[in-house]
N, C-alpha and C positions, 0 to 999 in steps of 0.2 A: 678622588672620590666623586660621588654624584653631586649634583648641584644642591646648594644649601636651601632646600625648601623648609618650611615649617614642619616640625616633627611631633607626631602624636605617639606616645609610648604607652603600651598596654602592659600592666603589671598585676601581680596577684600571687596568691599561694598556689601550690599545685592542683590541677584538675578542676579549675573553676570555669573553664571555657575560654581562656585567653586566646588560644590558637584558632578556635572556631570564630571568635569575633574578628581576629586578624584576617582570616580567610574571607569572611563576609565583607569586610571593608575593602580589601584590595581586589575582590571580585574573582578570585581564583584559589584553587587548593594549593597554596604555597607552603603552609606549615602542616606537619604531620598531626593528625587528630586521631585519638583513640581513647579507650577506657583506662589504659594504664597511666598512672600519674608520672610526671616527669618526662613526657614525650619530647618537649622542646627543652634544649639546653643552651644553645648559642642564641644570640640576639639576631633576629631576621628583619630585613628591611624590604619594603615594597612601595612603589608609587601608587597613589590613589588620588581621587578627586571627588569633591562634594560641592554641588551647586557652583561649578566653575572655579572652585578654589583647589589648586593642586597642592599636595602635601606628601610627606613620607610617613608611613605607618611602621612602627617597630614592635615586634613581638619578642617577649622575653620569657625565660624559663620560670618555672614555679619557684618562688622565693621562700627560703627558710633561713632567716638571718642568723640564727644561733647554731645552725648545723655545722659541724667541724669536719665532716667527711669531705674528700677532695671535690667531687662532682657538685654537690649542693653549694659548697663555698665558692666554687668558680662561677656557678650560675648567679649567685648573689653579686659577685664582682662584675659580671657582665651586665646585670640589671643596673648597678650603680653607674656604670659608664653610660648606659642608655639614658638614665635620669639626667645626667649632666648635659646631654645633647637636647633634651626635650623642650618643646614649646608648651605642650599640654600633656599631663599625666592622667591616665585612665586606670583607676584601681578596679579590678573585677572581683566580685564576691559571688558566692553561691547562695541564691535565695532559699533553696530547699535545706541547706544545712544551717542557716542562721548565722549570727555573728559568732566567730570563734576568736580566741585570743590572738591568733596570728594576724587576722584581719585588723584588729585593733592596733597591733604593733606596726603593721605596714602603713595604716592610715596616719599614725603619729609621725613615722619617718617622712612620708610625703608632705605632711603639713610643714615640717621643718625646712623643706627645700625652698619654700616661698614661691613655688611655681603654681601655675593654674592646674587645678586638680578636679577631676570628675569622678563620681562613683557609679559604676555600672553594676547593677544588681541583676545578675544573669540567671537564666533558667525560669523566668517569669513567662511561661509559655501560653497562658490564657488569662483573660481579664479577671477571673476569679482568684488568680494567684497574686494579684497586685498587692493585697494587704501584706504579703510576705516581705515587701520592701520597707515597710514602715520601721521594722526593728533596726535597720541599718542607719537610721538618722543619728543614732547615738555615736556613730563614728566621727561625727563632727564635720562631715563633708557637705557643704551646703548644696551643691549641685548633684543631686542623686537621680538616677534614671533606671527605672525597671525596664529590662530588655530581655529578649530571647535571641541570642546570636544565631542559634540553629534555625529559628523560623523567621528571622528578620523583623522582629517586633521591637519598636522603641528605639532602634539604632539610629533612625533619622534625627530624633530629638537630641540624642547624645552627640551626633556629628554637628548639629546646628550650634550647640554650645562649644564643642571642642574646637571647631574651625572659626569661631567668631573672631574677627579681626585679621584672619589670614587674607593675603592679597588675592584679588581675582586674577584669573589667567588673562594675559594681554590679548591673546587671539582666541575668543571663545569657540570658534569653529574647530571641531575635531577633525583629525586626519581620517581619510577613508579607512575603514576597517577597525576603528578603535571602539565602536559601540558594540556591546556583546548582548545578544538576546538570551532569553531563558534556554532556548534550544542549543545555543552555542557555549553555554557555561560549562566549565570544567566539572567533571564528575566529582561530587563531594561538596559543591557549593549549591545549596538548595535553591534559593531564589535571590537574584540580586535585589538589593534595597533601592528603591527609587522614590524620589519625591514627585517625579513625573516621568512618563515613558522615555523622555529624551535625556534624562540625567542620571544614568547609573553611576554608582560609586567608582567601581574599578575599571581598569583597562586591561585587555588581554595581553599575553605574551606576543611580541612581534617576531615572526620567523626571521632568523638571522642567517639562514643558509640559501636564500634566493640568489641566483646568479646575477640579478640586477643590483644587488646591494653593493655599495662601495666598501673598500677595506677601511676599518677603523674610523669611520665617521662618527660624530656624536650620536647620531640616530641609530647607527648599526655598528657598534664596537666589535672587535675581535672577540668572539665568545670562546672561552677556554674552560673545559671541565677537567678538574683535578681528580683523577681516579686512581684506585689501587686498593690493595687489601688493608685491613685495619693496622694502624700503628706504624706506618712507614714514613710519616712526616708530612702528610697532606695539609693539615691545619697549620703546622709550623711554617710551611712554605707560604701559605696565604698570608699569614700574619707578618712575615718578614717582607713580603712584597708590598703590603699595605703600610708597614711600620706601625701597626697597632694590633692589639690583641682582639681581633674580630671573632676568632674561633677559639673555643676552649681546647687547650692542649693538656694531655695527661698521659701517664703511662698505661692507663686502662684502655685495652683495645675496644673499639666501638664507641668512643666518647662522642664523636660527631654522629648525629642522627638526621636532623634536617640539613638540607643542602644550603650552605651559607654562600651568598654571592656578594660581590662587591665590584664596583667600577672605579677605574682611575686612568689617568693619562700619564704617559711617560714618553719623552723624546718625540712628542707630537703625535703619538698614536694612542688610540682609546681602546682600553681592554675591559672586558667583563669576565671576571673569574668566578667559577662556581666550585667550592670545596664540597665534594660529595662524601657521603658515608662510606666507610670501608666496606668493600664487597666480600662477603664470606661465601663459603660453599653452602648449598641449600641445606645439607644435613646439619650444619653448625648454626644455622639461623633459627633460634627458638622463640624469642619474644616477638610480639606483634610489632613493637616499635622497630626492631632490627629487620623484620621482613619488609615493612613499609619503607624503611630508609634505603634498602637495597633496590626496591622497585623505583624509588625516586631517583636514585643515582643513575639507574639505567635510562630513565627518561631524560635527565639533564645531559647525559652523554649524547643522546640522539639529537639534542637540540643544539649542540656545540659545533663550532667550526673545527676546533683543535682539541685533542685530548692529551693531557699530560699524564702518562702512565708512570706512576712513582714506584720505584723499586727500593728495597733496603740493601745497601751494599754489603752490610755485615752478615746478611743471610743468603746473598746470592739469588739467582733466579729460581723461583719455586713454581710448582705446577699451578698454583692459584694465580700467580702473576701471568703465566702463559694464558690461563683461562680468561682472565680479565682483558688481556691484550687481544684476545679473540673476539670479545664483545666489541671493542673499538674498531677492529678491522671489519667485522661483519656489518657494523652500522655505517661503514664508508666514511668515518671521520678521519681527518688528518691526525697523525700521531707523532708525539715526541716522547722517547723513552728517557725518563729523568732518574738517574741513579743517585739516591740521597744517602747521606751519612758517609760520603766518600772520605771525609776527614778522619773517620775511625779505622780506616784500612792501612795496613802497613804497605808501603809503596816499594816497588822494584822498578827496574828499567822497562819492563814490558807489562806492568800491572794493568794499565788502562787498556792496552791492546788485547791482553788475554781476556779481560772481563768482557770487552766488546765482542770478541770472538765467541765466547760462551753465549752471549745474548743472541747473536746471529744464528748460532746452531740451535738454540732452544726455541726461538721464535722466528723461523724462516719466513713466515707469512708477513712479518713486519720488517723485512729487509730494507724497505724504503724509509723507515723511521730514523731520524737523527738520534744520536745518543749524547746526552749531556750529563756530566758528573758534577754534583753540587754538594754543598752542605747547607741545608736550610737553616739549621740552628745557628750556624756562624754567619749566614748571609753570603757564602762564597759562591761566585759564578752565577748569581741571580740575573745579572745583566746579560749573560750569554743566553739564559733561558728566554728572556724577553726578546732578544735579537732573533733567536731561532723561531719563536712563535711568529714574529712578524714575517720572516722568510717563508715559513710554511703556509701561513694564511695567504700570502701573496701567490704562492705556487698553486694553492687550492683553487684560485680563481683565474689563473693564467689562461690565456686563450691564444691559440696559434692559428693563423689564417690558413685557409685550404690551399692556397698557392704555395705557401711555405712548407706545409705538411707534405705536399706531393712532390716538391723538389727534394725534400728529405727522403721520401719513399723511393724515389729513383736511384738514390745512392746506397740503399740498404742491400747488402749481399745476402739474399734469402737462401742461397745455397748452403749457408752455415746453419740454417734453422732445421730443427728436427720435425718431421711430419710422418704420419703412418705410411708404410711402404705401399706403393701402388696408388696412393691418393695424395700426391703433392699439392699443397695449397699454393695459390697465387693471390696476391693482393693487387688489384688493379687501381684502387682509389682509396684514399684515407682522408677523412674530414673530422673535425672536432664538433660534436653536436652539443656539448654543454660543459659547464664548470661546476665546482663545488659538489662532488669531485669531478675532475676532468673526465669527460666521456667521449670516446671516439667511435666512429662507425667505419668499418673496413668492408669495402665491396670485393668479394672474392669469387672464385670460380666454382664454388659449390655451396649448398645449403648447410645449415647447422653451424654450431660453434666451431671455432678454430681448435685444433688439437692443443692441449694444455701447454706442452713444450713450445709449440710454434707461437702461441699467444704470449708466453712468457719472453720469448726471444724478441718479439715485436715491442712489447712493453719496455724491455731493457734498452732497446735502441732508442725509443722515444725519450726515455729518461736521460740517456747519454747526450742526446742532442738538445733537449729543451729543459731538462731539470725536473720540474715538478716535485720538489723536495718534500718529504714527509707526507705525501698525500697518496691514497690509492688511485689507480687508474683503471677505468672500465673500458673494455673494448667489445663492442657489439658487431655483429657481422650481418651482411646482406648479400645474397647471391646476385651476381650480375648476369 
């Protein structure tokens, strides 16, 4: 898991503005925000900093302690886990609605923890609304702060109190690129809160697919997006890898809405996993939360090094699986096809080979993607998943020297390649221009792209010689 920084946990009943405050503090639109109650379900983590003090901020779902339905009860259980980890608890209430019985119950529960507690009276959007906060003193929380998370009012005072006693960063100088201006802020984060222009709260995402970044270093872990349609076992896989219930798991399709991320080290390698919401067809996506979660899933996919495409073995390959695999291929991510629930399949001598053949026929565009058969629920072959991720991530950044590439080119029998009649293609020179994904430039005898079949022949020969497992290869041409 990530380093054990002090943790501030945001709690409250549904629709009081917890996720807006969370996004404000971490400086980016990390949690889904909308008018629908219950947008957040899993607990979300993000790194933040205030006046040189780094910490982790944790967002939780709207708490309804007495609710017996599956999803609300799981949200409550997730919140209890976050409370156990907390250094400081921030209870968020809605100034416009006044004190409600659920606020009182939550305040009592937080008092009994014996931990440091602050009360954030949200939606105090102007000075004339400040008297609305007075009513909340009867909750018995001494440190009460009227704030507007949406407009960044009063949050500085809240953070002064919440981070009191947190250790200062040893090296106060920021790395280049970690200061975010208003113009650079992610859409949806109105204005960063600052005590001075040089001290913004949050830090932005660091790109992880630059060719200069090393594999699995602490600063640049292997970034893995877990993608797939709803209810195929994405959250179960993340929980098993972490050995904790980080994501809510239920038989209800679409339980995960926010992308849940976690970092951990295994066998000397540093991984960052993102459990994304199940991607549905556009016509099946009705609620705002579902639409936003699908958009977020696509964004997290595009930021990843490796995509784990999770399939349900009991249902076989579906059209939606193929559609989602197309997203990963088009985004030029490296891909591993993970067939989950393999323990539920009756096995024969050729079951694995037959299933793999069906996948290759149904997703010919992902013929470079390794296939791993697992049971996330039972924890079977998860070590194979991590080993394959490491191999694919290394292949994604593999570089072949120009001299080695042209020795290989001299040995290729291009007479076997198919090209349009009367226009045979010749490749004089081949060099690798980039990594992540591997990109090659072929100098040929004519302008324009190579014929599809000729390009595919060349790609296959490159893979035979140099590997590049699980990663797409791009071949660009230049006329000599």
